[in-house]
N, C-alpha and C positions, 0 to 999 in steps of 0.2 A: 504494500500500500504506500501511497505517497504521503509525504508529510504535509499536513495542512495547518501548520503552526503559525498562522498569521493573525495577530491580534488586531482588533478594531482600534483605531485611534480617533481622537476627536475631542471635543469639549469635555472637560472633566475627566479625561483619561490620560494615562501617562504617554509621554513622547516615546515613540518606538525607538528613538535614538538614545534613550537613557541607558546607562550601563546595566542596571538591574533588569530592565525589560529585555535587553539584548541577551543577557545571561539566561533568562527564563526561556526565551525562544531557542537559544542554542541547546538548552537541556532537552526540550521536546524533540528537536531535530535529531539529536544524537540518540535518544531513546528509540524514536521511530525508525531510524536507519539501522538499528542494531549495534551501534558503536558504544558498547557499555564502558569500555576503558576511557574513551574520550569524555563520556558523560560523567564518569566518576571523578575526573580531574577538575570538574567545576565545583567540587565540594572541598571544604577545608578539613584538615585533620581534626578529629573530634566532632565533626558535624553530626547531627542526629536526624535520622529519617524515621518518622512514625507512619504506620500504615495499619488499617484495621486488620486484625487477625494475626499479627506478627509482633514479636518483641522488637524494640527499636534497633535499627541498623546504625552502626557508628562508623564515621569516617568514610573516605573513598573506598576502602576495602570492604566495608559492610554493604555499601550500595552496589559495588561490583558483584559481591556474592549474591545479593538479591536478584540482580538483573541477569546473571549468568547461570545461577543454580536453582533459584526458588520461584521465580516469577512464573505464574501459570499461563501467561500469554505467550503464544508463539510469534505472532506478528500483528501489526495494526498501526493505526495512526490517530493522533490527537487533533482535534479541531478546537482552537481556542476562541471562545466567545468574548471574553473580557479579561483584561489584565488591569488590576488596580494597584497602584504603587503609592506608598506614603513613606518617605525616608528609606530605610533599609528593609521595610516590610512590603512584600508583594503577594497579592492574592490573584489566583487564576481560576476562571470558571470555564468549563468546556465539556466536550464529549469525547469519548474514545470509541472507536470502531475497529474490531479486529477478530482474531481467531485464537482460541485456546489451544494448548498442546493436544487436547482431546479431539480437536477438529470442530468443536462447537463454536458458533459465532458468539461474540460478546459486543454489546452495544450498551454504553452507560454514560451517565452524566457524572462529572467529578468536580471537586474543588481542591486546589492545592494552595498551601501557604509556603512561601520561601522567605527565609531570613538571610540577609547579606551580611557578611563580616567586613571588617575594615580593609581587608585585602581584595575585596570584590568577589570572593568565592562564597558559596552558600554555607551557612553554619547550621541551618535547620530547614527541613521540609516536612510538612504534614499533609497527608492525603486523606480526602473524605470522598465517599461515594454516596450517590443518591440511590438508595435501595430500600425497599420495604423490609422492616425487621419485626414489626409487630402487627 
């Protein structure tokens, strides 16, 4: 699948040229292309990634482990609907369309939070999925 990581920009939204927004777009491009090593390099040592159903992943090695060993998705692409940036905090809202390792299709809405460190790498990422639980 092709990468559809193109944020909408305009009034009240971040400039697509800001470092934080560019880093977020790089993240999704690298994930969708399957370049887990390059994706992990966007994270600082000690960065924390939380995702429902998993213990936190720590640092680039933790993210690399998730994306190369544990991720249930075989392939797919993110569509970014909105990126909201305030200082070093960036929120992303979008959709993911892809295929699981089992061959089953997966289509879902998600929200991500990214925290930027002083060196411009991510120090935190939290993922949320829109799914009925009760």
